[in-house]
Phi, psi and omega in degrees: 000320182304314181300317183291322179294316179296316180298319180302326183256012181051046181241158173236156180205130175276128178235129183247154173229126185222071190274166176242184182256016179293152176294156178304143180285135180286153180298137180088000179296136176258143182307137177061016180290312175193167178276139183279352185096169186235154177255154174265087180268125175286162175305324180292320178294318179295322178297322177300316176298315182300321178297321178295316178299319179297316178298332178275355175123353180291134177236003173233112184230130179220214180201160180231220186308125178087353177264123190251174181307325179296325178293316181292324177298318178298319176299316182297316180295320178295317182299325178297333183274349182288000000 
């Protein structure tokens, strides 16, 4: 939806995704209450998420806690093909 609204008004907007590998936060979680634990995401799995974010309008994609150089390399190789 974001892309279509921006195109309609001839506007651009940078949208970023800078995710980590933590497990999804449970409902009712309070900030800084505890760590949710981490997932073992392969670079390919992280890339699948990144492609979804890109399709939703993100044009700046990186990584945070638990995202390693291999994940960023997969993003870089994919970005070259766009």
